[in-house]
C-alpha positions as CSV (number, residue, x, y, z in Angstrom):
1,M,16.7,195.7,76.2
2,T,13.2,197.5,76.0
3,K,10.4,195.6,77.4
4,V,7.5,195.6,75.1
5,I,4.2,196.5,77.0
6,N,1.2,195.8,75.1
7,I,-1.7,197.7,75.7
8,K,-5.3,196.5,74.8
9,P,-7.4,199.2,72.8
10,A,-10.4,200.4,74.4
11,R,-13.6,199.3,73.4
12,P,-15.5,202.2,71.8
13,A,-17.7,204.0,73.4
14,R,-21.7,202.4,73.3
15,I,-25.5,204.0,73.9
16,A,-27.0,202.9,77.2
17,A,-30.4,200.9,76.8
18,S,-33.3,200.5,78.7
19,I,-35.3,197.3,78.4
20,E,-39.1,196.3,78.7
21,V,-40.2,193.5,80.0
22,A,-43.9,192.4,81.0
23,P,-45.6,191.9,84.9
24,K,-45.9,187.7,84.2
25,Q,-41.8,188.1,83.2
26,A,-41.0,190.5,86.2
27,I,-42.5,188.2,88.3
28,E,-41.9,184.3,87.1
29,S,-38.7,184.6,84.3
30,A,-36.6,182.3,85.5
31,D,-33.9,184.0,83.2
32,L,-33.8,187.4,85.0
33,P,-31.9,187.0,87.7
34,G,-28.0,188.4,86.7
35,L,-29.3,188.9,83.1
36,F,-28.7,192.5,83.0
37,P,-26.3,195.1,84.3
38,E,-26.5,195.5,88.2
39,G,-29.0,199.2,88.0
40,A,-30.0,198.9,84.4
41,W,-33.1,200.4,83.8
42,V,-35.9,198.2,83.8
43,Y,-39.8,199.1,82.2
44,I,-42.4,197.6,83.2
45,T,-45.8,197.7,81.1
46,E,-49.0,198.3,81.8
47,I,-52.1,197.6,79.5
48,G,-55.3,197.7,82.5
49,T,-55.6,193.9,83.2
50,D,-53.2,193.8,86.2
51,S,-53.7,194.7,89.5
52,S,-51.3,197.5,91.6
53,E,-50.7,194.8,93.9
54,T,-49.5,192.1,91.0
55,L,-47.4,195.4,89.6
56,V,-45.6,196.6,92.7
57,K,-44.6,192.5,92.9
58,A,-43.2,192.1,89.2
59,A,-41.6,196.0,90.1
60,K,-40.1,195.2,93.5
61,R,-38.8,191.4,91.7
62,V,-37.0,193.4,89.8
63,R,-35.3,195.8,92.7
64,D,-34.7,192.8,94.2
65,L,-32.7,191.9,91.9
66,G,-30.2,194.9,91.8
67,Y,-32.4,196.7,88.6
68,E,-33.5,199.9,88.3
69,P,-38.2,199.2,87.9
70,V,-39.7,201.8,86.1
71,P,-43.2,200.9,86.1
72,H,-46.1,202.6,83.8
73,F,-48.7,204.4,84.6
74,A,-51.0,204.1,81.8
75,S,-53.1,207.3,82.2
76,R,-56.6,206.3,80.6
77,R,-56.3,202.8,82.0
78,L,-56.5,204.4,85.5
79,T,-59.6,204.4,87.6
80,T,-59.6,207.0,90.6
81,R,-57.2,209.3,92.0
82,E,-57.6,207.4,94.7
83,A,-56.6,204.2,93.8
84,L,-53.7,205.9,91.1
85,E,-52.1,207.3,94.9
86,T,-52.0,204.2,96.4
87,R,-50.2,202.3,93.9
88,I,-47.7,205.2,93.3
89,R,-47.9,205.2,97.5
90,M,-47.2,201.3,97.2
91,M,-44.4,201.3,94.6
92,T,-42.1,204.1,96.3
93,E,-43.0,202.3,99.8
94,E,-43.1,198.2,98.9
95,A,-40.8,198.1,95.4
96,G,-38.1,201.8,96.1
97,V,-39.6,202.8,93.0
98,K,-38.2,206.2,92.1
99,N,-38.7,206.5,88.1
100,V,-42.1,206.1,86.2
101,L,-43.3,206.1,83.1
102,V,-46.5,207.7,82.3
103,I,-47.9,207.4,79.2
104,G,-51.8,208.4,77.5
105,G,-52.8,205.2,77.4
106,G,-55.1,205.1,73.8
107,L,-57.7,207.6,73.4
108,E,-60.3,204.6,72.8
109,R,-59.2,203.6,76.3
110,Q,-60.3,205.8,79.0
111,A,-61.7,203.6,82.7
112,G,-62.1,207.0,85.0
113,D,-61.3,209.8,86.4
114,F,-57.6,210.6,83.9
115,S,-58.0,211.9,80.4
116,S,-54.7,212.6,80.1
117,T,-50.7,212.4,80.8
118,M,-50.7,215.8,81.6
119,E,-54.3,215.1,84.6
120,V,-52.1,212.3,86.0
121,L,-49.2,214.8,86.6
122,E,-51.0,217.5,88.1
123,T,-52.6,215.3,90.7
124,G,-48.3,216.2,92.3
125,F,-48.4,212.6,93.7
126,F,-45.0,211.6,92.3
127,D,-43.9,214.2,94.1
128,K,-45.5,213.9,96.9
129,Y,-43.7,210.1,96.9
130,G,-40.6,211.3,96.1
131,V,-40.7,209.8,92.7
132,D,-37.3,211.9,90.8
133,R,-37.6,210.7,87.7
134,I,-40.2,211.3,85.0
135,G,-40.6,209.5,81.0
136,V,-43.3,210.8,79.1
137,A,-44.2,209.6,76.0
138,G,-43.0,210.8,72.2
139,H,-43.9,209.5,68.8
140,P,-41.5,210.2,66.1
141,E,-43.9,208.8,63.5
142,G,-47.1,210.3,64.5
143,S,-49.8,208.9,66.2
144,P,-53.6,208.1,64.3
145,D,-55.3,209.5,67.7
146,F,-54.1,213.3,67.3
147,T,-52.3,215.9,64.7
148,E,-48.3,216.2,64.9
149,E,-49.1,219.6,66.5
150,V,-51.3,218.1,69.3
151,A,-48.8,215.8,70.1
152,L,-46.1,218.8,69.8
153,Q,-48.3,220.9,72.7
154,A,-48.5,218.2,74.9
155,L,-45.1,217.6,74.9
156,R,-44.2,222.0,75.5
157,L,-46.9,221.2,78.7
158,K,-44.8,218.3,80.5
159,K,-41.7,220.6,79.6
160,S,-43.1,223.2,81.9
161,Y,-44.1,221.1,84.2
162,A,-40.8,219.6,84.8
163,E,-39.8,223.3,85.6
164,R,-42.4,223.1,88.6
165,S,-41.5,219.6,89.7
166,D,-39.0,218.1,91.8
167,A,-38.2,215.4,89.5
168,S,-36.5,215.6,86.1
169,M,-38.1,214.7,83.2
170,R,-37.5,212.8,79.9
171,I,-39.3,211.9,76.4
172,V,-39.6,207.7,75.7
173,T,-40.5,206.9,72.5
174,Q,-42.5,203.9,70.2
175,F,-40.3,202.3,68.8
176,G,-39.6,202.2,65.0
177,F,-37.4,201.4,62.3
178,D,-36.4,204.2,60.6
179,A,-33.3,206.0,62.5
180,A,-32.7,208.9,60.3
181,K,-36.7,210.2,60.9
182,F,-36.7,209.4,64.8
183,I,-32.8,211.3,64.7
184,A,-34.4,213.9,62.8
185,W,-37.7,214.0,65.1
186,A,-35.5,214.4,68.5
187,D,-33.2,217.2,67.1
188,G,-36.7,219.2,65.7
189,L,-38.3,219.5,69.3
190,K,-35.7,222.2,70.2
191,A,-37.2,224.1,67.4
192,N,-40.0,223.7,69.2
193,G,-39.6,224.8,72.3
194,I,-39.0,221.2,73.8
195,D,-35.5,220.9,75.1
196,L,-36.3,217.8,77.6
197,P,-34.3,214.9,76.6
198,V,-34.8,211.8,74.6
199,H,-34.5,208.0,75.1
200,L,-35.4,206.6,71.4
201,G,-36.8,203.5,71.3
202,V,-36.1,200.2,69.0
203,A,-37.0,196.5,68.5
204,G,-34.4,193.9,69.8
205,P,-33.5,191.1,67.6
206,A,-36.1,189.1,66.5
207,K,-38.0,187.9,63.0
208,I,-39.1,190.2,60.5
209,T,-42.8,189.0,60.8
210,T,-42.8,188.8,65.1
211,L,-42.0,192.6,64.1
212,I,-44.6,193.5,61.9
213,K,-47.0,191.6,64.4
214,Y,-46.5,194.1,67.6
215,A,-45.9,197.5,64.5
216,A,-49.6,196.6,64.3
217,M,-50.7,195.9,67.9
218,C,-49.1,199.2,68.7
219,G,-50.8,200.9,66.0
220,V,-47.1,202.1,64.5
221,G,-48.3,202.0,60.7
222,N,-45.2,204.1,59.7
223,S,-42.5,200.9,61.0
224,I,-45.1,197.9,59.3
225,G,-44.8,200.0,56.1
226,F,-41.2,200.5,56.1
227,L,-40.4,197.0,57.3
228,K,-42.5,195.9,54.5
229,K,-40.6,198.2,52.3
230,N,-37.0,196.4,53.3
231,A,-38.2,193.2,53.6
232,M,-36.3,191.9,50.6
233,S,-33.0,193.0,51.3
234,L,-33.5,192.4,55.4
235,T,-34.4,189.3,54.9
236,A,-31.7,188.4,52.5
237,L,-28.8,189.5,55.0
238,A,-30.5,187.0,57.6
239,T,-33.6,185.7,58.6
240,S,-33.9,187.7,61.3
241,H,-34.1,191.5,61.6
242,S,-30.7,193.5,63.0
243,P,-31.2,196.2,65.1
244,E,-28.1,197.7,64.4
245,T,-29.2,199.3,61.2
246,V,-31.2,201.5,63.3
247,V,-29.3,201.6,66.4
248,G,-25.8,201.6,64.1
249,P,-26.9,206.0,62.4
250,I,-28.5,206.8,65.9
251,E,-25.3,205.8,68.1
252,D,-23.2,206.9,65.5
253,H,-25.0,210.2,65.4
254,V,-24.9,210.8,69.3
255,L,-21.1,210.0,69.2
256,S,-20.3,211.9,66.8
257,G,-20.9,215.1,69.0
258,A,-23.6,216.4,67.3
259,S,-26.0,219.0,69.5
260,T,-28.7,216.6,69.9
261,P,-31.4,216.1,72.5
262,I,-30.8,211.8,72.5
263,R,-29.4,210.2,75.6
264,Q,-30.0,206.3,74.7
265,I,-31.5,203.5,73.2
266,H,-35.0,202.1,75.0
267,V,-35.6,198.7,73.8
268,F,-38.6,196.0,73.0
269,A,-37.5,192.6,73.8
270,F,-39.9,191.2,71.2
271,G,-37.4,188.2,70.3
272,G,-36.8,187.3,73.7
273,L,-35.3,188.9,76.7
274,K,-32.0,186.3,76.6
275,K,-31.7,186.9,72.9
276,T,-32.2,190.7,73.2
277,S,-29.7,190.7,76.9
278,E,-26.9,189.0,74.8
279,W,-26.9,191.6,72.3
280,L,-26.7,194.2,74.2
281,V,-23.9,192.7,76.3
282,E,-22.5,191.4,72.7
283,R,-22.8,195.0,71.2
284,G,-21.0,197.0,74.0
285,S,-24.1,198.2,75.6
286,W,-24.8,196.9,78.9
287,Q,-21.3,195.6,80.7
288,T,-21.5,192.6,82.4
289,G,-19.6,192.4,85.8
290,I,-20.1,196.3,86.9
291,S,-22.7,198.6,87.5
292,A,-24.5,200.2,84.7
293,D,-24.0,203.4,86.0
294,L,-20.3,203.3,85.2
295,S,-21.2,202.7,81.7
296,L,-22.7,205.5,79.4
297,S,-26.4,204.9,81.3
298,S,-25.1,208.2,83.2
299,L,-25.9,210.1,80.3
300,Q,-29.3,208.8,80.8
301,N,-30.8,212.4,82.0
C-alpha cells in the first residue's frame, strides 16, 4: 500500500520590514515585549524635543527586548560636535547601537553646528565608535526644501562617503502611496551614479484621515494628493487604507528577479504598533517565533 505524504506548500517569500517608534513608545509601551520578531530593526524617531538621555534609554529598552535599535540622528537639530560625539558614545556603549539613520531634519530647523547630513557623517564619530550600518534619507516624491538634482547630488556624496567608511550604507525613504513612482525612483538611482540599497517607506494600516494628517505634518505633499484622488475607491473597499495596495507591487517587483536596489520596506505605524505588527505577521513579512535574521531581512543591505 502506497503511503500518502501530505506536504504543506511553502509560504511565498515576502519582502522584509523594519518599523518606526517614538522614544516614549519605546520606553513606556506595555505592548512592546514580544510584539516584533527577535532582531527586528526598530527605528527610534528624533524630533528635537528629547534629550540624549531619553533617546539612549529608548534604544536600550529596544535592545533589551531583543530587537535591533536604529536611532535617528537629525543633523540640523543637533547642537555641537561635542554633544553629537557624546550621544553616539552613549548609544554605542549603553545601548549597544551599531545601526543608525542620519537625516537632515528640515532646512528651517538648524539648531547648532550642523547644516547637513554630510557634515555629521564627516565627523568620523560613527566609525570611531563602531557603528557599522548607516541609513540616509531618500525622497522619491521630491522635497519642498531642495530640487531633485540637489537631492541626487547629496546621495552621490553619501555614496562616496560609504566607499571611505567602514560602515555599510543604505537609503531609507519617506513614506508614500504611489508604488509605481517609488519603484521607478529607486530603479533610476543607478543611472545617476548611486548604487546604494534602498528601503522604501510605507504607511501601515490606518484610517485615510489619519494618513492625510501625517502626510501633511511630514511635508509629503504628493502623497496627500494621491490619497485624496483615490479616497473614493479606497473607502469603498474599507474604512482604513490597506498597505497592500502599495506593498504588493513593490514586493512583486523585488521578488520578480528584476535588477533593483530595493531590499525591503520601512513601515510607519500611524495606525498603532499592535495593528501594524499584526499586519506584518499576517502577511508573512515578519515570522513569529524565529529570528528576523532568518527571513528576507538578511537582504537588508
